[in-house]
C-alpha positions as CSV (number, residue, x, y, z in Angstrom):
1,M,-14.7,13.7,66.4
2,M,-16.5,14.5,62.8
3,R,-18.5,11.6,61.1
4,R,-18.5,11.5,57.6
5,T,-21.2,10.2,55.3
6,I,-21.8,9.3,51.7
7,S,-24.2,10.5,49.6
8,P,-27.3,8.3,48.1
9,W,-26.1,9.1,44.4
10,L,-22.8,8.2,44.7
11,G,-23.4,5.0,46.0
12,H,-25.9,4.0,43.2
13,A,-22.7,5.3,40.8
14,F,-20.6,2.9,41.9
15,A,-22.9,0.0,41.8
16,L,-23.6,0.8,38.1
17,L,-19.8,0.5,37.3
18,A,-19.1,-2.6,39.1
19,L,-22.2,-4.0,36.9
20,T,-21.2,-2.8,33.6
21,L,-17.4,-4.3,34.1
22,G,-19.1,-7.4,35.0
23,L,-21.1,-7.8,31.8
24,A,-17.8,-6.7,29.9
25,G,-15.9,-9.3,30.8
26,A,-18.7,-12.1,30.2
27,G,-18.6,-10.6,26.8
28,C,-15.0,-11.4,26.4
29,D,-15.1,-15.1,27.6
30,R,-18.0,-15.8,25.1
31,P,-16.7,-17.7,21.7
32,A,-16.8,-15.7,18.5
33,A,-19.6,-16.7,15.9
34,G,-18.4,-19.2,13.4
35,T,-15.3,-20.2,15.4
36,A,-16.8,-22.3,18.3
37,K,-16.4,-25.7,18.9
38,G,-17.4,-27.9,15.9
39,G,-17.7,-24.9,13.5
40,P,-16.5,-25.1,9.4
41,A,-12.9,-23.8,8.9
42,P,-12.4,-21.2,6.2
43,A,-12.0,-21.6,2.8
44,P,-8.0,-21.1,1.3
45,P,-7.6,-17.9,-1.0
46,K,-8.0,-18.9,-4.9
47,P,-5.1,-18.5,-7.1
48,P,-4.5,-15.5,-8.9
49,V,-6.0,-14.9,-12.4
50,V,-3.0,-14.6,-15.1
51,T,-2.8,-14.3,-19.1
52,V,-0.8,-16.9,-20.7
53,S,0.2,-17.3,-24.2
54,Q,2.1,-19.7,-26.5
55,P,5.2,-18.0,-28.0
56,L,4.4,-16.8,-31.9
57,V,6.5,-18.4,-34.1
58,Q,7.4,-17.0,-37.7
59,E,9.6,-17.1,-40.5
60,L,12.1,-14.1,-39.9
61,I,15.5,-12.9,-40.6
62,E,17.2,-10.9,-37.6
63,W,19.2,-8.0,-38.1
64,D,21.6,-6.1,-36.5
65,E,21.3,-2.2,-36.8
66,Y,24.0,0.3,-36.7
67,T,24.6,4.3,-36.9
68,A,25.9,5.1,-40.2
69,R,27.1,8.4,-42.0
70,F,26.8,9.6,-45.8
71,E,29.5,10.3,-47.8
72,A,29.8,10.9,-51.3
73,Y,31.9,8.7,-53.8
74,A,33.4,11.9,-54.7
75,Q,34.3,15.4,-53.9
76,V,36.3,18.1,-55.5
77,E,37.3,20.9,-54.1
78,V,37.6,23.5,-57.2
79,R,40.5,26.0,-56.9
80,A,42.1,28.6,-59.0
81,R,45.3,26.8,-61.2
82,V,46.4,30.5,-62.1
83,S,46.3,33.8,-60.2
84,G,44.2,36.8,-61.0
85,Y,41.4,38.8,-60.7
86,L,37.9,36.8,-60.5
87,T,35.8,38.5,-63.4
88,K,32.9,35.8,-63.2
89,V,30.6,33.3,-61.8
90,A,28.8,31.2,-64.2
91,F,26.5,29.0,-61.6
92,A,24.1,29.5,-58.6
93,D,25.0,28.4,-55.5
94,G,23.6,24.7,-54.6
95,Q,23.0,23.7,-58.6
96,E,23.4,20.5,-60.3
97,V,26.4,20.6,-62.4
98,K,28.1,18.2,-65.4
99,P,31.2,17.9,-66.2
100,G,32.8,20.5,-68.3
101,D,30.1,23.4,-67.0
102,L,31.8,26.8,-66.6
103,L,31.9,27.7,-63.1
104,F,34.5,30.7,-62.9
105,E,36.5,32.9,-65.3
106,I,39.6,34.9,-64.2
107,D,40.6,37.9,-66.4
108,K,41.9,36.5,-69.6
109,R,44.1,39.8,-70.8
110,P,47.3,39.2,-69.1
111,F,47.3,35.5,-70.0
112,E,46.4,36.7,-73.6
113,R,49.2,38.7,-73.7
114,A,51.7,35.9,-72.4
115,V,50.5,34.1,-75.6
116,E,51.0,36.6,-77.8
117,Q,54.6,37.3,-76.1
118,A,55.3,33.3,-76.7
119,R,54.0,33.3,-80.0
120,A,56.3,36.1,-81.2
121,E,59.4,34.5,-79.8
122,L,58.7,31.6,-81.3
123,E,58.7,33.0,-84.7
124,Q,61.6,34.7,-84.1
125,A,63.6,31.5,-83.1
126,K,62.2,30.2,-86.4
127,T,63.8,33.3,-88.4
128,K,67.0,32.7,-86.6
129,A,67.1,28.9,-87.6
130,E,66.2,29.6,-91.1
131,N,69.2,32.0,-91.2
132,A,71.5,29.7,-89.7
133,K,70.1,26.8,-92.0
134,L,71.3,29.0,-94.8
135,D,74.3,29.8,-94.0
136,V,75.4,26.0,-93.4
137,E,74.2,25.4,-96.6
138,R,75.9,28.2,-98.3
139,G,79.5,27.3,-96.4
140,R,79.1,23.5,-97.5
141,P,80.5,23.6,-101.2
142,L,83.3,26.4,-99.8
143,M,84.3,23.7,-97.0
144,E,84.7,20.9,-100.1
145,R,86.9,23.8,-101.8
146,R,88.8,24.2,-99.1
147,V,87.9,28.0,-99.7
148,M,86.5,27.7,-95.6
149,S,88.0,26.0,-92.8
150,E,86.2,23.1,-91.2
151,K,85.9,25.1,-88.0
152,V,83.9,27.9,-89.3
153,F,81.8,25.4,-91.0
154,D,81.3,23.7,-87.3
155,D,80.6,27.0,-85.7
156,R,78.0,27.2,-88.6
157,S,76.5,24.0,-87.9
158,N,76.1,24.8,-84.2
159,V,74.3,27.8,-84.8
160,L,71.8,26.0,-86.5
161,R,71.2,23.5,-83.9
162,E,71.0,25.9,-81.3
163,A,68.7,27.7,-83.1
164,E,66.5,24.5,-84.0
165,A,66.7,23.9,-79.7
166,A,65.5,27.7,-79.4
167,I,62.8,26.9,-81.4
168,K,61.5,23.9,-79.4
169,V,61.7,25.9,-76.3
170,A,59.9,28.8,-77.6
171,E,57.2,26.5,-78.8
172,A,57.1,24.8,-75.3
173,K,56.6,28.5,-74.0
174,V,53.8,29.0,-76.3
175,A,52.1,25.6,-75.2
176,T,52.4,26.7,-71.8
177,A,50.9,30.1,-72.1
178,E,48.1,28.6,-73.9
179,L,47.9,26.6,-71.1
180,D,47.7,29.3,-68.1
181,L,45.0,30.8,-70.5
182,S,42.9,28.1,-70.6
183,F,43.3,27.8,-66.9
184,T,41.3,31.1,-66.4
185,T,38.4,29.2,-67.4
186,I,37.4,27.0,-64.8
187,V,35.1,23.8,-65.4
188,A,33.4,21.4,-63.4
189,P,35.4,18.0,-63.2
190,I,32.8,15.9,-62.2
191,A,29.4,15.6,-62.2
192,G,27.4,16.5,-59.0
193,R,26.0,19.1,-56.8
194,I,27.9,22.2,-56.1
195,G,28.3,24.5,-53.4
196,R,28.1,28.2,-52.9
197,S,30.6,30.2,-54.1
198,L,33.2,31.2,-51.6
199,V,34.9,34.3,-53.9
200,T,32.9,37.3,-55.6
201,P,34.2,38.7,-59.0
202,G,36.5,41.3,-58.5
203,N,38.7,39.5,-55.7
204,W,42.1,38.4,-56.3
205,V,42.5,34.2,-56.6
206,S,45.8,32.9,-56.1
207,A,47.6,29.3,-57.4
208,G,50.3,27.6,-55.9
209,S,50.7,24.8,-53.6
210,A,47.3,23.3,-52.2
211,A,47.8,25.4,-48.6
212,N,48.2,28.5,-50.7
213,T,45.9,28.1,-53.4
214,T,42.2,30.0,-53.4
215,L,39.4,27.6,-52.5
216,L,36.5,28.4,-54.9
217,T,33.4,26.0,-54.1
218,T,33.1,22.3,-53.7
219,I,31.2,19.9,-55.7
220,V,30.0,16.3,-54.3
221,T,28.4,13.5,-56.4
222,Q,24.9,12.7,-55.0
223,N,23.8,9.4,-57.2
224,P,24.7,6.7,-56.2
225,I,25.9,7.8,-52.7
226,A,28.1,5.9,-50.1
227,V,26.9,5.1,-46.5
228,Y,29.7,4.0,-44.1
229,F,29.3,2.4,-40.9
230,D,31.5,0.3,-38.3
231,I,31.2,-3.3,-37.9
232,S,32.2,-5.3,-34.4
233,E,34.8,-7.9,-34.7
234,S,32.4,-10.5,-33.2
235,N,29.5,-9.6,-35.9
236,Y,32.3,-9.5,-38.7
237,L,32.8,-13.2,-37.9
238,K,29.0,-13.6,-37.7
239,Y,28.5,-12.3,-41.1
240,R,31.4,-14.6,-42.8
241,R,30.0,-17.7,-41.5
242,L,26.6,-16.7,-42.8
243,A,28.0,-15.7,-46.2
244,E,29.9,-19.1,-46.3
245,S,26.7,-20.8,-45.6
246,S,24.4,-18.9,-48.0
247,N,26.8,-18.8,-50.9
248,G,27.6,-15.0,-50.5
249,T,24.1,-13.9,-50.8
250,S,23.9,-12.5,-47.2
251,G,26.0,-11.4,-44.5
252,A,29.2,-9.1,-44.8
253,A,29.9,-10.3,-48.4
254,T,29.7,-7.9,-51.4
255,G,26.6,-7.5,-52.7
256,A,24.6,-8.5,-49.8
257,R,21.2,-6.1,-49.0
258,V,21.6,-3.5,-46.4
259,E,18.4,-1.7,-45.4
260,L,18.4,1.9,-44.3
261,A,15.8,4.3,-42.2
262,M,16.5,7.9,-41.5
263,S,16.4,9.6,-38.4
264,D,12.2,10.7,-39.0
265,E,11.8,7.1,-40.2
266,K,10.5,4.2,-38.1
267,T,10.9,1.4,-40.8
268,F,13.7,0.6,-43.4
269,Q,12.3,1.7,-46.5
270,H,15.8,1.8,-48.1
271,A,17.6,-1.1,-49.8
272,G,21.0,-1.1,-51.0
273,T,23.9,-3.4,-51.3
274,L,27.3,-3.7,-49.6
275,D,29.7,-2.7,-52.1
276,F,32.9,-2.7,-49.6
277,I,34.6,-4.3,-46.2
278,D,37.8,-2.6,-45.4
279,N,40.8,-4.9,-45.5
280,R,42.3,-4.8,-41.8
281,L,40.5,-4.1,-38.3
282,D,40.9,-1.0,-36.8
283,A,43.0,-2.0,-33.3
284,G,42.0,1.1,-31.5
285,T,38.1,0.4,-31.7
286,A,38.2,-3.3,-32.4
287,T,35.5,-2.6,-35.9
288,M,35.8,-3.1,-39.4
289,R,34.8,-0.2,-41.7
290,A,32.1,-0.9,-44.1
291,R,30.5,0.4,-46.9
292,A,26.9,0.3,-48.4
293,R,25.8,1.5,-51.7
294,F,22.3,3.5,-52.2
295,D,20.6,5.0,-54.8
296,N,19.6,8.6,-54.7
297,A,17.7,9.9,-57.5
298,G,15.3,11.7,-55.6
299,R,18.3,13.4,-53.8
300,L,16.5,12.6,-50.1
301,F,20.4,12.0,-48.9
302,S,23.4,14.3,-48.8
303,P,26.8,13.9,-47.6
304,G,27.3,14.1,-43.9
305,M,23.7,13.2,-42.9
306,F,23.3,10.3,-40.5
307,A,20.9,7.8,-41.0
308,R,20.5,3.5,-39.2
309,V,21.7,0.8,-41.4
310,R,21.1,-2.9,-40.6
311,L,22.3,-6.1,-42.2
312,A,20.8,-9.8,-41.9
313,S,22.5,-11.6,-39.3
314,T,20.8,-15.0,-39.3
315,P,19.0,-16.9,-42.4
316,K,15.3,-17.3,-42.6
317,Q,14.1,-19.6,-39.9
318,P,11.2,-20.0,-37.6
319,T,11.7,-18.0,-34.6
320,M,9.8,-17.2,-31.3
321,L,8.3,-13.8,-30.5
322,L,6.9,-13.0,-27.4
323,P,5.9,-9.4,-25.9
324,D,8.4,-7.2,-23.7
325,A,5.7,-7.4,-21.0
326,A,6.4,-11.3,-20.6
327,I,10.1,-10.5,-20.0
328,G,11.6,-10.4,-16.5
329,T,14.6,-8.6,-15.6
330,D,16.8,-9.5,-12.7
331,Q,20.8,-8.3,-12.0
332,A,21.8,-11.3,-13.9
333,S,19.3,-12.0,-16.6
334,K,16.3,-11.8,-18.5
335,F,13.5,-14.6,-17.7
336,V,10.1,-15.3,-18.4
337,L,7.8,-17.3,-16.1
338,V,6.0,-20.2,-17.7
339,V,2.7,-22.4,-16.2
340,A,2.7,-26.1,-16.1
341,A,-0.7,-28.0,-16.9
342,D,-1.6,-28.2,-13.2
343,G,-1.3,-24.4,-12.6
344,T,2.5,-24.3,-11.0
345,V,4.5,-21.3,-12.0
346,S,8.3,-22.2,-12.9
347,R,11.1,-19.8,-14.2
348,R,13.1,-19.6,-17.4
349,V,16.0,-18.0,-18.0
350,V,15.9,-16.9,-21.6
351,K,18.0,-15.3,-24.4
352,L,16.8,-12.6,-26.4
353,G,17.3,-10.9,-29.5
354,P,15.9,-7.6,-31.4
355,L,12.5,-6.3,-31.3
356,H,10.4,-7.3,-34.8
357,G,6.9,-6.1,-35.5
358,G,6.7,-4.7,-31.7
359,L,7.8,-8.6,-30.3
360,R,10.7,-9.5,-28.9
361,I,12.7,-12.1,-30.4
362,V,13.8,-15.1,-28.0
363,R,16.9,-16.8,-29.0
364,E,17.1,-19.3,-26.3
365,G,15.9,-21.1,-23.2
366,L,11.9,-21.8,-24.4
367,T,9.7,-24.0,-26.3
368,P,7.1,-23.0,-28.8
369,S,4.6,-25.3,-26.8
370,E,5.2,-23.7,-23.2
371,L,2.8,-21.3,-21.7
372,V,4.5,-18.1,-20.7
373,I,2.4,-15.6,-18.7
374,T,1.9,-12.3,-20.7
375,N,0.0,-10.2,-18.1
376,G,0.0,-10.6,-14.6
377,L,3.7,-11.4,-14.1
378,M,3.4,-9.3,-10.6
379,R,0.9,-11.6,-9.4
380,A,3.0,-14.6,-9.9
381,R,6.0,-16.7,-8.1
382,P,7.6,-19.6,-9.0
383,G,6.6,-22.7,-7.5
384,A,3.3,-21.1,-6.4
385,K,0.0,-21.7,-8.4
386,V,-1.6,-19.7,-10.7
387,T,-5.1,-19.6,-12.7
388,P,-4.3,-19.2,-16.3
389,E,-6.5,-17.7,-19.1
390,R,-5.1,-18.6,-22.5
391,K,-5.1,-15.9,-25.1
392,P,-3.1,-15.9,-28.2
393,I,-0.7,-13.6,-29.6
394,E,-1.3,-11.2,-32.0
395,P,1.5,-10.5,-34.6
396,G,3.2,-7.4,-35.2
397,T,2.2,-5.2,-38.1
398,E,5.7,-2.9,-37.9
399,R,8.7,-3.8,-39.6
400,T,11.5,-2.5,-37.3
401,A,14.6,-3.5,-35.9
402,A,15.8,-2.7,-32.3
403,P,19.0,-0.9,-32.0
404,A,22.1,-3.1,-31.2
405,A,22.0,-2.7,-27.7
406,D,18.7,-4.2,-27.4
407,A,20.3,-7.3,-29.6
408,K,22.3,-7.7,-26.9
409,R,19.6,-8.3,-24.1
């Protein structure tokens, strides 16, 4: 039988391994520093720091904003009233015109000949009437002496009446021919800005019904200019209540102030007046058509352009303002977090209005004395405590209004 032997170095290795495991077990059983029996407990975490502010209160008028479109108070389609060849265009495309300014000329020669012919026919009719009158005058003494029968005299009298009627017909023909001749000169019927000429000299222009008449150009008035926009039913009722309480000086009342901003303007720089409210509600859109009048002496506005207009929706009154960063949103409402004197956070559901100077109007749900978290909203939870740092809200400098969609927030 073979006898096995273990080398000395392998035995030393096993001994060293056993000693290492024993020391490791002893280390696990030793209590950690600072948690031994009778040691101090860890300090609780400090409440998070947030910035709080009282709502900024200012005397403001709230506005509702609408999309509007410019239209001219008067627009004319210039068409030919007689047919003929166009001989002259007397204006530059796009220029300003006054009533009576020459615009077009149609070849006058055929109409001048028609006037001459009508005048000649008038002279012919007058001559016949004079002859008929002489026949009657000559026949009257003959009839009295019974030389001429009454029938012959009556025939002469009827010829005279026919001749006098022919004179009136000829005079009407002369007037018609002269009128047609005047229509060969086409003048501006209103003051305004003219469009481009749609027909060049040498072309035939047609008169007749509106569908078949040749359109020559268009003219639109420029100053003043109208702006049309649609007001919802609820807003219209709100404006009427406001107009009643303010003696018709604001709201949806004739003469109420309307402010306007162009698409490239951030502030409402132009002021006009409300001069028309439709007499019925559009059942299809549930809106009321309104019109405002604006001065356009500088010709900045043009029919067809779009703009933003706004109407006062409240009288001037104390209004609370907060930055949008202080407002939270969930699926059902808008809210702010307020901090009590002991640092406890609570939630307030608020009703908001439009923007004013970069700050959001708060209509309901808050009092001016409460401290609202304006920075650090994500570090606060209702019921938890925070460390508030007070900072006043700086008033905005922009004079803007939010779109109507924002006003419903």
